[in-house]
N, C-alpha and C positions, 0 to 999 in steps of 0.2 A: 504494500500500500504506500501511497505517497500523498503528501499535501500539495495541492497544485499551486496555491499562492499564499504562503505563510505571511507575507507582508500585509495582506488583507486582515489577518487575525491581529497582527501587531497594531495596525491603525485602529481597529475596532476597540482594542483595549485602551488606547489613548483618549478615547472619548470619556468624559467625566462620569457619565451614567453607567459605563460598562467596566470601569476600572476594577471592580471587585471580581470580575471574571478572569482577570489576567493570570492569577496563579493556577486556576483550573485549566485554562487553555494551554499554558506552558507545560503543565503536566501531561495533558493529552497529546501535545505535539511531540514531547519526548517519547511517550509510549508508542505513538505511530511510527516515529523514526526507527525505533528499535524492535518493532513488532516482527513476528514471524508468521503472520496470517498468510495463508496460501490462496484464499478465495473469499468472496463476499460473505459466504455463509459463516465463516469463522469470525468475521468482523461483527456480523449480526448476533452471533452467540455472546459476544462480549458487550456490545452496545445494541440492545434490542431495537431501539428507535433510531438507529443511525440512518442518515440519508447519504447516499453515495451514488456515483455514476460509474458505469462499467464501460470502459473504452475498449473496443475490439480492435485488434491489430491485424 
């Protein structure tokens, strides 16, 4: 898995009303970076309400 645009998350956290989300988003980014998920079903098992897109190559 990969995060398509991490800078969007960073900008999101800079907004005063979303600053409390920064620690949680950083933890999630770290987890995604070092994840070993092999497919979307494994991601769904961890985060049941995850929204993702599948890109066919």
